[in-house]
N, CA, C, O and the ligand as a Tripos MOL2 file, in Angstrom:
@<TRIPOS>MOLECULE
protein
  293   291    74     0     0
PROTEIN
NO_CHARGES

@<TRIPOS>ATOM
      1 N          46.4880   78.4340  -22.8970 N.3       1 MET1
      2 CA         46.9790   78.0240  -21.5030 C.3       1 MET1
      3 C          46.1440   78.2940  -20.5330 C.2       1 MET1
      4 O          45.4200   79.2890  -20.4960 O.2       1 MET1
      5 N          46.2060   77.4190  -19.6990 N.am      2 ILE2
      6 CA         45.4530   77.2130  -18.4580 C.3       2 ILE2
      7 C          46.2870   77.4010  -17.3890 C.2       2 ILE2
      8 O          47.3410   76.7810  -17.2530 O.2       2 ILE2
      9 N          45.7750   78.4190  -16.4380 N.am      3 THR3
     10 CA         46.4690   78.5110  -14.9460 C.3       3 THR3
     11 C          45.6140   78.4320  -14.0140 C.2       3 THR3
     12 O          44.5480   79.0390  -14.1150 O.2       3 THR3
     13 N          45.9230   77.6400  -12.8790 N.am      4 ILE4
     14 CA         44.7530   77.2880  -11.7020 C.3       4 ILE4
     15 C          45.7630   77.5730  -10.4450 C.2       4 ILE4
     16 O          46.8850   77.0670  -10.4670 O.2       4 ILE4
     17 N          45.4140   78.2550   -9.5320 N.am      5 PRO5
     18 CA         45.9460   78.5010   -8.3310 C.3       5 PRO5
     19 C          45.8140   77.0850   -7.4530 C.2       5 PRO5
     20 O          44.7160   76.5930   -7.1930 O.2       5 PRO5
     21 N          46.8460   76.6060   -7.1120 N.am      6 CYS6
     22 CA         46.8000   75.3020   -6.4110 C.3       6 CYS6
     23 C          45.9490   75.5360   -5.1310 C.2       6 CYS6
     24 O          45.4390   74.4790   -4.7610 O.2       6 CYS6
     25 N          45.6710   76.4910   -4.4220 N.am      7 GLY7
     26 CA         44.5930   76.6490   -3.4550 C.3       7 GLY7
     27 C          43.3850   76.3600   -3.7040 C.2       7 GLY7
     28 O          42.6230   75.9360   -2.8360 O.2       7 GLY7
     29 N          43.0430   76.5570   -4.9550 N.am      8 ASP8
     30 CA         41.6030   76.3590   -5.4400 C.3       8 ASP8
     31 C          41.2290   74.6090   -5.4310 C.2       8 ASP8
     32 O          40.0940   74.1330   -5.4460 O.2       8 ASP8
     33 N          42.5480   73.8350   -5.4040 N.am      9 LEU9
     34 CA         42.3080   72.4130   -5.6570 C.3       9 LEU9
     35 C          42.2330   71.6700   -4.2070 C.2       9 LEU9
     36 O          42.3610   70.4480   -4.1420 O.2       9 LEU9
     37 N          42.0270   72.4380   -3.0980 N.am     10 GLY10
     38 CA         41.5800   71.6480   -1.7630 C.3      10 GLY10
     39 C          42.9070   71.6910   -0.9450 C.2      10 GLY10
     40 O          42.8290   71.3700    0.2410 O.2      10 GLY10
     41 N          44.0240   72.0260   -1.4160 N.am     11 ASP11
     42 CA         45.4040   72.0220   -0.5820 C.3      11 ASP11
     43 C          45.7150   73.5390   -0.1740 C.2      11 ASP11
     44 O          45.7050   74.4210   -1.0320 O.2      11 ASP11
     45 N          45.9800   73.7930    1.1080 N.am     12 PRO12
     46 CA         46.3550   75.2220    1.2800 C.3      12 PRO12
     47 C          47.7130   75.3810    0.8510 C.2      12 PRO12
     48 O          48.6740   74.8700    1.4280 O.2      12 PRO12
     49 N          47.7860   76.2420   -0.3770 N.am     13 CYS13
     50 CA         49.1340   76.5110   -1.1410 C.3      13 CYS13
     51 C          49.0860   77.7550   -1.9640 C.2      13 CYS13
     52 O          48.0250   78.0900   -2.4910 O.2      13 CYS13
     53 N          50.1530   78.4430   -2.1010 N.am     14 GLY14
     54 CA         49.9380   79.7340   -2.6710 C.3      14 GLY14
     55 C          50.5520   79.4020   -4.2620 C.2      14 GLY14
     56 O          50.5780   80.2650   -5.1390 O.2      14 GLY14
     57 N          50.9720   78.1780   -4.4310 N.am     15 GLY15
     58 CA         51.5290   78.1280   -5.9610 C.3      15 GLY15
     59 C          50.5110   77.9690   -7.0390 C.2      15 GLY15
     60 O          49.3340   77.9800   -6.6780 O.2      15 GLY15
     61 N          50.7350   77.8470   -8.1040 N.am     16 THR16
     62 CA         50.1490   77.8070   -9.2830 C.3      16 THR16
     63 C          50.3530   76.7260  -10.2690 C.2      16 THR16
     64 O          51.4980   76.2750  -10.3050 O.2      16 THR16
     65 N          49.5580   76.2580  -11.0090 N.am     17 VAL17
     66 CA         50.0110   75.2100  -11.8770 C.3      17 VAL17
     67 C          49.3950   75.4070  -13.1070 C.2      17 VAL17
     68 O          48.1860   75.6300  -13.1620 O.2      17 VAL17
     69 N          50.1110   75.3490  -14.1250 N.am     18 SER18
     70 CA         49.5800   75.7020  -15.6390 C.3      18 SER18
     71 C          49.9600   74.6600  -16.5470 C.2      18 SER18
     72 O          50.8810   73.8900  -16.2740 O.2      18 SER18
     73 N          49.1860   74.5800  -17.7980 N.am     19 GLY19
     74 CA         49.5410   73.6900  -18.9140 C.3      19 GLY19
     75 C          48.6100   74.1750  -20.0950 C.2      19 GLY19
     76 O          47.7600   75.0560  -19.9670 O.2      19 GLY19
     77 N          48.8710   73.5100  -21.2220 N.am     20 GLU20
     78 CA         48.1290   74.0600  -22.5040 C.3      20 GLU20
     79 C          46.7870   73.4610  -22.4510 C.2      20 GLU20
     80 O          45.8350   74.0870  -22.9170 O.2      20 GLU20
     81 N          46.6130   72.1620  -21.8590 N.am     21 THR21
     82 CA         45.2590   71.6880  -22.1240 C.3      21 THR21
     83 C          44.9200   71.0420  -20.7910 C.2      21 THR21
     84 O          45.7260   70.9310  -19.8670 O.2      21 THR21
     85 N          43.7340   70.6500  -20.7710 N.am     22 MET22
     86 CA         43.1060   69.9420  -19.4490 C.3      22 MET22
     87 C          43.9250   68.9540  -19.0550 C.2      22 MET22
     88 O          44.3190   68.9450  -17.8890 O.2      22 MET22
     89 N          44.3520   67.8740  -20.0340 N.am     23 ASP23
     90 CA         45.2660   66.9780  -19.5050 C.3      23 ASP23
     91 C          46.5870   67.2750  -19.0230 C.2      23 ASP23
     92 O          47.1660   66.5980  -18.1740 O.2      23 ASP23
     93 N          47.1360   68.4830  -19.6810 N.am     24 ASP24
     94 CA         48.3780   68.9250  -19.2430 C.3      24 ASP24
     95 C          48.3630   69.3180  -17.8460 C.2      24 ASP24
     96 O          49.2560   69.0490  -17.0420 O.2      24 ASP24
     97 N          47.1570   70.0570  -17.5670 N.am     25 VAL25
     98 CA         47.0660   70.6780  -16.1460 C.3      25 VAL25
     99 C          47.0530   69.3590  -15.2300 C.2      25 VAL25
    100 O          47.8410   69.2630  -14.2890 O.2      25 VAL25
    101 N          46.3630   68.6030  -15.4610 N.am     26 VAL26
    102 CA         45.9910   67.5340  -14.3930 C.3      26 VAL26
    103 C          47.4180   67.0080  -14.3560 C.2      26 VAL26
    104 O          47.8720   66.9300  -13.2150 O.2      26 VAL26
    105 N          48.2140   66.6370  -15.3140 N.am     27 ARG27
    106 CA         49.5780   65.9300  -15.0810 C.3      27 ARG27
    107 C          50.4290   66.8930  -14.2620 C.2      27 ARG27
    108 O          51.0410   66.5050  -13.2670 O.2      27 ARG27
    109 N          50.4590   68.0920  -14.6700 N.am     28 GLU28
    110 CA         51.1110   69.0700  -13.8150 C.3      28 GLU28
    111 C          50.6300   69.1390  -12.3570 C.2      28 GLU28
    112 O          51.4790   69.1800  -11.4670 O.2      28 GLU28
    113 N          49.5210   69.1510  -12.1050 N.am     29 ILE29
    114 CA         48.8120   69.0330  -10.8400 C.3      29 ILE29
    115 C          49.3710   67.7430  -10.1770 C.2      29 ILE29
    116 O          49.8750   67.8960   -9.0650 O.2      29 ILE29
    117 N          49.3520   66.6280  -10.6510 N.am     30 GLN30
    118 CA         49.8790   65.3850  -10.0240 C.3      30 GLN30
    119 C          51.1620   65.7020   -9.8100 C.2      30 GLN30
    120 O          51.5740   65.6540   -8.6510 O.2      30 GLN30
    121 N          52.0000   66.0690  -10.8200 N.am     31 ASN31
    122 CA         53.6170   66.0280  -10.3730 C.3      31 ASN31
    123 C          53.7230   67.1480   -9.0420 C.2      31 ASN31
    124 O          54.5050   66.8800   -8.1300 O.2      31 ASN31
    125 N          52.9870   68.2680   -8.9940 N.am     32 HIS32
    126 CA         52.9610   69.2760   -7.9940 C.3      32 HIS32
    127 C          52.5760   68.5600   -6.6980 C.2      32 HIS32
    128 O          53.2750   68.5220   -5.6860 O.2      32 HIS32
    129 N          51.2790   67.9540   -6.8720 N.am     33 ALA33
    130 CA         50.9710   67.2160   -5.4300 C.3      33 ALA33
    131 C          51.8490   66.2950   -4.9040 C.2      33 ALA33
    132 O          51.8450   66.0970   -3.6890 O.2      33 ALA33
    133 N          52.7890   65.5520   -5.8160 N.am     34 ILE34
    134 CA         53.8280   64.5850   -5.4090 C.3      34 ILE34
    135 C          54.8510   65.3620   -4.9690 C.2      34 ILE34
    136 O          55.2220   65.0430   -3.8400 O.2      34 ILE34
    137 N          55.4090   66.2250   -5.4370 N.am     35 ASP35
    138 CA         56.5300   67.0870   -5.3190 C.3      35 ASP35
    139 C          56.4530   68.1060   -3.8820 C.2      35 ASP35
    140 O          57.3100   68.2910   -3.0180 O.2      35 ASP35
    141 N          55.2880   68.5760   -4.0010 N.am     36 ILE36
    142 CA         55.2230   69.6930   -3.1230 C.3      36 ILE36
    143 C          54.4290   69.4300   -1.8060 C.2      36 ILE36
    144 O          54.6950   69.9610   -0.7280 O.2      36 ILE36
    145 N          53.2830   68.4220   -2.0630 N.am     37 HIS37
    146 CA         52.3060   68.1310   -1.0430 C.3      37 HIS37
    147 C          52.6240   66.6910   -0.4490 C.2      37 HIS37
    148 O          51.9660   66.2370    0.4870 O.2      37 HIS37
    149 N          53.6530   66.0110   -1.0360 N.am     38 GLY38
    150 CA         53.9380   64.8110   -0.6310 C.3      38 GLY38
    151 C          53.0660   63.4940   -0.7410 C.2      38 GLY38
    152 O          53.1890   62.5070   -0.0160 O.2      38 GLY38
    153 N          52.1390   63.6590   -1.8010 N.am     39 TYR39
    154 CA         51.2730   62.7410   -2.2750 C.3      39 TYR39
    155 C          52.0130   61.3770   -2.7910 C.2      39 TYR39
    156 O          53.1220   61.4460   -3.3180 O.2      39 TYR39
    157 N          51.4040   60.2590   -2.6260 N.am     40 THR40
    158 CA         52.0460   59.1210   -3.4180 C.3      40 THR40
    159 C          51.5460   59.0470   -4.6960 C.2      40 THR40
    160 O          50.4250   59.5130   -4.8980 O.2      40 THR40
    161 N          52.3070   58.4360   -5.8040 N.am     41 VAL41
    162 CA         51.5780   58.3480   -6.9970 C.3      41 VAL41
    163 C          50.2310   57.6750   -6.9620 C.2      41 VAL41
    164 O          49.4100   58.1730   -7.7310 O.2      41 VAL41
    165 N          49.8360   56.6820   -6.2630 N.am     42 GLU42
    166 CA         48.3830   56.2890   -6.1090 C.3      42 GLU42
    167 C          47.6570   57.4000   -5.5290 C.2      42 GLU42
    168 O          46.5530   57.5830   -6.0410 O.2      42 GLU42
    169 N          48.0000   58.2300   -4.5510 N.am     43 GLN43
    170 CA         46.9420   59.1700   -4.1350 C.3      43 GLN43
    171 C          46.6800   60.2660   -5.1690 C.2      43 GLN43
    172 O          45.5850   60.8210   -5.2590 O.2      43 GLN43
    173 N          47.9050   60.6050   -6.0780 N.am     44 ALA44
    174 CA         48.0430   61.6940   -6.9650 C.3      44 ALA44
    175 C          46.8780   61.1160   -8.1790 C.2      44 ALA44
    176 O          46.1840   61.8620   -8.8690 O.2      44 ALA44
    177 N          46.8740   59.6620   -8.2280 N.am     45 GLY45
    178 CA         46.0700   59.2270   -9.6130 C.3      45 GLY45
    179 C          44.7950   58.4480   -9.1680 C.2      45 GLY45
    180 O          44.2250   57.6060   -9.8620 O.2      45 GLY45
    181 N          44.4380   58.8290   -7.9610 N.am     46 ALA46
    182 CA         42.9710   58.2680   -7.5130 C.3      46 ALA46
    183 C          41.9720   58.9510   -8.3670 C.2      46 ALA46
    184 O          42.0290   60.1710   -8.5230 O.2      46 ALA46
    185 N          41.0910   58.2460   -8.9100 N.am     47 PRO47
    186 CA         39.9620   58.6660   -9.5150 C.3      47 PRO47
    187 C          39.1120   59.8980   -8.9920 C.2      47 PRO47
    188 O          38.7730   60.8300   -9.7210 O.2      47 PRO47
    189 N          38.7770   59.7850   -7.5160 N.am     48 GLU48
    190 CA         38.0320   61.0030   -7.0330 C.3      48 GLU48
    191 C          38.7620   62.2260   -7.0250 C.2      48 GLU48
    192 O          38.1860   63.3110   -7.1110 O.2      48 GLU48
    193 N          40.2660   62.0890   -6.9060 N.am     49 LYS49
    194 CA         41.0390   63.2600   -6.8840 C.3      49 LYS49
    195 C          41.2480   63.7610   -8.2480 C.2      49 LYS49
    196 O          41.5020   64.9630   -8.3190 O.2      49 LYS49
    197 N          41.1990   63.1320   -9.2920 N.am     50 LEU50
    198 CA         41.2560   63.5920  -10.6240 C.3      50 LEU50
    199 C          39.8430   64.2140  -11.0780 C.2      50 LEU50
    200 O          39.7800   65.1380  -11.8890 O.2      50 LEU50
    201 N          38.7640   63.6480  -10.5080 N.am     51 GLU51
    202 CA         37.5330   64.1350  -10.8020 C.3      51 GLU51
    203 C          37.3560   65.6900  -10.0680 C.2      51 GLU51
    204 O          36.8650   66.6850  -10.6010 O.2      51 GLU51
    205 N          37.7980   65.5980   -8.9630 N.am     52 LEU52
    206 CA         37.8730   66.8660   -8.2360 C.3      52 LEU52
    207 C          38.8020   68.1380   -8.9850 C.2      52 LEU52
    208 O          38.4000   69.2880   -9.1630 O.2      52 LEU52
    209 N          39.9000   67.6900   -9.2930 N.am     53 TRP53
    210 CA         40.7340   68.5190   -9.8850 C.3      53 TRP53
    211 C          40.2230   69.0990  -11.3610 C.2      53 TRP53
    212 O          40.2870   70.2750  -11.7190 O.2      53 TRP53
    213 N          39.7470   68.0730  -12.0590 N.am     54 ARG54
    214 CA         39.2790   68.5640  -13.4640 C.3      54 ARG54
    215 C          37.8600   69.4610  -13.0980 C.2      54 ARG54
    216 O          37.5110   70.3900  -13.8270 O.2      54 ARG54
    217 N          37.1760   69.1100  -12.0130 N.am     55 GLY55
    218 CA         36.1190   70.0300  -11.6500 C.3      55 GLY55
    219 C          36.5160   71.4670  -11.4050 C.2      55 GLY55
    220 O          35.9350   72.4220  -11.9210 O.2      55 GLY55
    221 N          37.5410   71.5560  -10.5860 N.am     56 ALA56
    222 CA         38.1010   72.7400  -10.1920 C.3      56 ALA56
    223 C          38.6150   73.5460  -11.5120 C.2      56 ALA56
    224 O          38.2080   74.6710  -11.8000 O.2      56 ALA56
    225 N          39.4870   72.8720  -12.2100 N.am     57 ILE57
    226 CA         40.0750   73.4510  -13.5610 C.3      57 ILE57
    227 C          38.9800   74.1140  -14.4000 C.2      57 ILE57
    228 O          39.1370   75.2200  -14.9170 O.2      57 ILE57
    229 N          37.8320   73.3670  -14.5130 N.am     58 ARG58
    230 CA         36.6900   73.6790  -15.3980 C.3      58 ARG58
    231 C          36.3610   75.0310  -14.8120 C.2      58 ARG58
    232 O          36.4070   76.0410  -15.5130 O.2      58 ARG58
    233 N          36.0070   75.0640  -13.4510 N.am     59 GLN59
    234 CA         35.6130   76.3370  -12.9130 C.3      59 GLN59
    235 C          36.5680   77.6400  -12.8930 C.2      59 GLN59
    236 O          36.1850   78.8000  -13.0440 O.2      59 GLN59
    237 N          37.7990   77.2330  -12.6900 N.am     60 THR60
    238 CA         38.7080   78.3850  -12.8890 C.3      60 THR60
    239 C          39.2000   78.8020  -14.3420 C.2      60 THR60
    240 O          39.6130   79.9290  -14.6130 O.2      60 THR60
    241 N          39.1180   77.9000  -15.1130 N.am     61 ALA61
    242 CA         39.6550   78.3190  -16.5370 C.3      61 ALA61
    243 C          38.8230   79.4170  -17.0890 C.2      61 ALA61
    244 O          37.5940   79.3840  -17.0380 O.2      61 ALA61
    245 N          39.4920   80.3780  -17.6120 N.am     62 ARG62
    246 CA         38.8980   81.5180  -18.1470 C.3      62 ARG62
    247 C          38.5000   81.3670  -19.5400 C.2      62 ARG62
    248 O          39.4190   81.0130  -20.2780 O.2      62 ARG62
    249 N          37.4010   81.5410  -20.0680 N.am     63 PRO63
    250 CA         37.1220   81.1710  -21.4870 C.3      63 PRO63
    251 C          37.9180   82.2600  -22.3820 C.2      63 PRO63
    252 O          38.3160   81.9380  -23.5010 O.2      63 PRO63
    253 N          38.0860   83.2390  -21.9890 N.am     64 ALA64
    254 CA         38.8250   84.1860  -22.9430 C.3      64 ALA64
    255 C          40.3070   83.5530  -23.1610 C.2      64 ALA64
    256 O          40.9580   83.8550  -24.1620 O.2      64 ALA64
    257 N          40.7570   82.7520  -22.2780 N.am     65 GLU65
    258 CA         42.1610   82.4300  -22.4480 C.3      65 GLU65
    259 C          42.2820   80.8500  -22.8620 C.2      65 GLU65
    260 O          43.3760   80.3070  -23.0160 O.2      65 GLU65
    261 N          41.1170   80.2230  -23.0130 N.am     66 THR66
    262 CA         41.2490   78.7840  -23.4420 C.3      66 THR66
    263 C          40.1260   78.4870  -24.5580 C.2      66 THR66
    264 O          39.0680   79.1160  -24.5760 O.2      66 THR66
    265 N          40.4000   77.6150  -25.3610 N.am     67 ARG67
    266 CA         39.6870   77.0890  -26.6350 C.3      67 ARG67
    267 C          38.4120   76.4960  -25.8980 C.2      67 ARG67
    268 O          38.5090   75.8520  -24.8530 O.2      67 ARG67
    269 N          37.1640   76.7790  -26.5550 N.am     68 THR68
    270 CA         36.0820   76.3840  -26.0690 C.3      68 THR68
    271 C          35.9770   74.8000  -26.0050 C.2      68 THR68
    272 O          35.2280   74.3520  -25.1370 O.2      68 THR68
    273 N          36.4940   74.1030  -26.6450 N.am     69 ASN69
    274 CA         36.6590   72.7390  -26.5790 C.3      69 ASN69
    275 C          37.1570   72.3010  -25.1500 C.2      69 ASN69
    276 O          36.7210   71.2180  -24.7600 O.2      69 ASN69
    277 N          37.8230   72.8390  -24.4960 N.am     70 LEU70
    278 CA         38.4960   72.6240  -23.2860 C.3      70 LEU70
    279 C          37.4750   72.5990  -22.1470 C.2      70 LEU70
    280 O          37.6330   71.9880  -21.0900 O.2      70 LEU70
    281 N          36.4120   73.3340  -22.4820 N.am     71 LEU71
    282 CA         35.4330   73.5210  -21.4860 C.3      71 LEU71
    283 C          34.4360   72.3340  -21.4630 C.2      71 LEU71
    284 O          33.7290   72.0240  -20.5050 O.2      71 LEU71
    285 N          34.4860   71.7670  -22.5780 N.am     72 ASP72
    286 CA         33.3890   70.5860  -22.8890 C.3      72 ASP72
    287 C          34.1310   69.2380  -22.3910 C.2      72 ASP72
    288 O          33.5420   68.1760  -22.5920 O.2      72 ASP72
    289 N          35.2480   69.2250  -21.8250 N.am     73 LEU73
    290 CA         35.6910   67.9750  -21.4820 C.3      73 LEU73
    291 C          35.1780   67.3780  -20.4040 C.2      73 LEU73
    292 O          35.5630   66.2540  -20.0790 O.2      73 LEU73
    293 ZN         50.2880   73.3170   -4.1520 Zn       74 ZN74
@<TRIPOS>BOND
     1     1     2 1
     2     2     3 1
     3     3     4 2
     4     3     5 am
     5     5     6 1
     6     6     7 1
     7     7     8 2
     8     7     9 am
     9     9    10 1
    10    10    11 1
    11    11    12 2
    12    11    13 am
    13    13    14 1
    14    14    15 1
    15    15    16 2
    16    15    17 am
    17    17    18 1
    18    18    19 1
    19    19    20 2
    20    19    21 am
    21    21    22 1
    22    22    23 1
    23    23    24 2
    24    23    25 am
    25    25    26 1
    26    26    27 1
    27    27    28 2
    28    27    29 am
    29    29    30 1
    30    30    31 1
    31    31    32 2
    32    31    33 am
    33    33    34 1
    34    34    35 1
    35    35    36 2
    36    35    37 am
    37    37    38 1
    38    38    39 1
    39    39    40 2
    40    39    41 am
    41    41    42 1
    42    42    43 1
    43    43    44 2
    44    43    45 am
    45    45    46 1
    46    46    47 1
    47    47    48 2
    48    47    49 am
    49    49    50 1
    50    50    51 1
    51    51    52 2
    52    51    53 am
    53    53    54 1
    54    54    55 1
    55    55    56 2
    56    55    57 am
    57    57    58 1
    58    58    59 1
    59    59    60 2
    60    59    61 am
    61    61    62 1
    62    62    63 1
    63    63    64 2
    64    63    65 am
    65    65    66 1
    66    66    67 1
    67    67    68 2
    68    67    69 am
    69    69    70 1
    70    70    71 1
    71    71    72 2
    72    71    73 am
    73    73    74 1
    74    74    75 1
    75    75    76 2
    76    75    77 am
    77    77    78 1
    78    78    79 1
    79    79    80 2
    80    79    81 am
    81    81    82 1
    82    82    83 1
    83    83    84 2
    84    83    85 am
    85    85    86 1
    86    86    87 1
    87    87    88 2
    88    87    89 am
    89    89    90 1
    90    90    91 1
    91    91    92 2
    92    91    93 am
    93    93    94 1
    94    94    95 1
    95    95    96 2
    96    95    97 am
    97    97    98 1
    98    98    99 1
    99    99   100 2
   100    99   101 am
   101   101   102 1
   102   102   103 1
   103   103   104 2
   104   103   105 am
   105   105   106 1
   106   106   107 1
   107   107   108 2
   108   107   109 am
   109   109   110 1
   110   110   111 1
   111   111   112 2
   112   111   113 am
   113   113   114 1
   114   114   115 1
   115   115   116 2
   116   115   117 am
   117   117   118 1
   118   118   119 1
   119   119   120 2
   120   119   121 am
   121   121   122 1
   122   122   123 1
   123   123   124 2
   124   123   125 am
   125   125   126 1
   126   126   127 1
   127   127   128 2
   128   127   129 am
   129   129   130 1
   130   130   131 1
   131   131   132 2
   132   131   133 am
   133   133   134 1
   134   134   135 1
   135   135   136 2
   136   135   137 am
   137   137   138 1
   138   138   139 1
   139   139   140 2
   140   139   141 am
   141   141   142 1
   142   142   143 1
   143   143   144 2
   144   143   145 am
   145   145   146 1
   146   146   147 1
   147   147   148 2
   148   147   149 am
   149   149   150 1
   150   150   151 1
   151   151   152 2
   152   151   153 am
   153   153   154 1
   154   154   155 1
   155   155   156 2
   156   155   157 am
   157   157   158 1
   158   158   159 1
   159   159   160 2
   160   159   161 am
   161   161   162 1
   162   162   163 1
   163   163   164 2
   164   163   165 am
   165   165   166 1
   166   166   167 1
   167   167   168 2
   168   167   169 am
   169   169   170 1
   170   170   171 1
   171   171   172 2
   172   171   173 am
   173   173   174 1
   174   174   175 1
   175   175   176 2
   176   175   177 am
   177   177   178 1
   178   178   179 1
   179   179   180 2
   180   179   181 am
   181   181   182 1
   182   182   183 1
   183   183   184 2
   184   183   185 am
   185   185   186 1
   186   186   187 1
   187   187   188 2
   188   187   189 am
   189   189   190 1
   190   190   191 1
   191   191   192 2
   192   191   193 am
   193   193   194 1
   194   194   195 1
   195   195   196 2
   196   195   197 am
   197   197   198 1
   198   198   199 1
   199   199   200 2
   200   199   201 am
   201   201   202 1
   202   202   203 1
   203   203   204 2
   204   203   205 am
   205   205   206 1
   206   206   207 1
   207   207   208 2
   208   207   209 am
   209   209   210 1
   210   210   211 1
   211   211   212 2
   212   211   213 am
   213   213   214 1
   214   214   215 1
   215   215   216 2
   216   215   217 am
   217   217   218 1
   218   218   219 1
   219   219   220 2
   220   219   221 am
   221   221   222 1
   222   222   223 1
   223   223   224 2
   224   223   225 am
   225   225   226 1
   226   226   227 1
   227   227   228 2
   228   227   229 am
   229   229   230 1
   230   230   231 1
   231   231   232 2
   232   231   233 am
   233   233   234 1
   234   234   235 1
   235   235   236 2
   236   235   237 am
   237   237   238 1
   238   238   239 1
   239   239   240 2
   240   239   241 am
   241   241   242 1
   242   242   243 1
   243   243   244 2
   244   243   245 am
   245   245   246 1
   246   246   247 1
   247   247   248 2
   248   247   249 am
   249   249   250 1
   250   250   251 1
   251   251   252 2
   252   251   253 am
   253   253   254 1
   254   254   255 1
   255   255   256 2
   256   255   257 am
   257   257   258 1
   258   258   259 1
   259   259   260 2
   260   259   261 am
   261   261   262 1
   262   262   263 1
   263   263   264 2
   264   263   265 am
   265   265   266 1
   266   266   267 1
   267   267   268 2
   268   267   269 am
   269   269   270 1
   270   270   271 1
   271   271   272 2
   272   271   273 am
   273   273   274 1
   274   274   275 1
   275   275   276 2
   276   275   277 am
   277   277   278 1
   278   278   279 1
   279   279   280 2
   280   279   281 am
   281   281   282 1
   282   282   283 1
   283   283   284 2
   284   283   285 am
   285   285   286 1
   286   286   287 1
   287   287   288 2
   288   287   289 am
   289   289   290 1
   290   290   291 1
   291   291   292 2
@<TRIPOS>SUBSTRUCTURE
     1 MET1         2 RESIDUE 1 A MET
     2 ILE2         6 RESIDUE 1 A ILE
     3 THR3        10 RESIDUE 1 A THR
     4 ILE4        14 RESIDUE 1 A ILE
     5 PRO5        18 RESIDUE 1 A PRO
     6 CYS6        22 RESIDUE 1 A CYS
     7 GLY7        26 RESIDUE 1 A GLY
     8 ASP8        30 RESIDUE 1 A ASP
     9 LEU9        34 RESIDUE 1 A LEU
    10 GLY10       38 RESIDUE 1 A GLY
    11 ASP11       42 RESIDUE 1 A ASP
    12 PRO12       46 RESIDUE 1 A PRO
    13 CYS13       50 RESIDUE 1 A CYS
    14 GLY14       54 RESIDUE 1 A GLY
    15 GLY15       58 RESIDUE 1 A GLY
    16 THR16       62 RESIDUE 1 A THR
    17 VAL17       66 RESIDUE 1 A VAL
    18 SER18       70 RESIDUE 1 A SER
    19 GLY19       74 RESIDUE 1 A GLY
    20 GLU20       78 RESIDUE 1 A GLU
    21 THR21       82 RESIDUE 1 A THR
    22 MET22       86 RESIDUE 1 A MET
    23 ASP23       90 RESIDUE 1 A ASP
    24 ASP24       94 RESIDUE 1 A ASP
    25 VAL25       98 RESIDUE 1 A VAL
    26 VAL26      102 RESIDUE 1 A VAL
    27 ARG27      106 RESIDUE 1 A ARG
    28 GLU28      110 RESIDUE 1 A GLU
    29 ILE29      114 RESIDUE 1 A ILE
    30 GLN30      118 RESIDUE 1 A GLN
    31 ASN31      122 RESIDUE 1 A ASN
    32 HIS32      126 RESIDUE 1 A HIS
    33 ALA33      130 RESIDUE 1 A ALA
    34 ILE34      134 RESIDUE 1 A ILE
    35 ASP35      138 RESIDUE 1 A ASP
    36 ILE36      142 RESIDUE 1 A ILE
    37 HIS37      146 RESIDUE 1 A HIS
    38 GLY38      150 RESIDUE 1 A GLY
    39 TYR39      154 RESIDUE 1 A TYR
    40 THR40      158 RESIDUE 1 A THR
    41 VAL41      162 RESIDUE 1 A VAL
    42 GLU42      166 RESIDUE 1 A GLU
    43 GLN43      170 RESIDUE 1 A GLN
    44 ALA44      174 RESIDUE 1 A ALA
    45 GLY45      178 RESIDUE 1 A GLY
    46 ALA46      182 RESIDUE 1 A ALA
    47 PRO47      186 RESIDUE 1 A PRO
    48 GLU48      190 RESIDUE 1 A GLU
    49 LYS49      194 RESIDUE 1 A LYS
    50 LEU50      198 RESIDUE 1 A LEU
    51 GLU51      202 RESIDUE 1 A GLU
    52 LEU52      206 RESIDUE 1 A LEU
    53 TRP53      210 RESIDUE 1 A TRP
    54 ARG54      214 RESIDUE 1 A ARG
    55 GLY55      218 RESIDUE 1 A GLY
    56 ALA56      222 RESIDUE 1 A ALA
    57 ILE57      226 RESIDUE 1 A ILE
    58 ARG58      230 RESIDUE 1 A ARG
    59 GLN59      234 RESIDUE 1 A GLN
    60 THR60      238 RESIDUE 1 A THR
    61 ALA61      242 RESIDUE 1 A ALA
    62 ARG62      246 RESIDUE 1 A ARG
    63 PRO63      250 RESIDUE 1 A PRO
    64 ALA64      254 RESIDUE 1 A ALA
    65 GLU65      258 RESIDUE 1 A GLU
    66 THR66      262 RESIDUE 1 A THR
    67 ARG67      266 RESIDUE 1 A ARG
    68 THR68      270 RESIDUE 1 A THR
    69 ASN69      274 RESIDUE 1 A ASN
    70 LEU70      278 RESIDUE 1 A LEU
    71 LEU71      282 RESIDUE 1 A LEU
    72 ASP72      286 RESIDUE 1 A ASP
    73 LEU73      290 RESIDUE 1 A LEU
    74 ZN74       293 GROUP 0 **** ****
């Protein structure tokens, strides 16, 4: 399970987003960004946003709580 504070993703927010894998978390972040932050589907799917979010997840994910292969994505 990976949990990331939404505030680490570049938006001022006290919420957290979590999922089992990197892809799950990215999907949850997209849903969260659309529902909570008013992103459009296009904005939430923009390649530069996905890159930024994946980078933030890699930095925030704690190795003790994740499988090693998640950190290699
Ligand atoms: Zn948020």
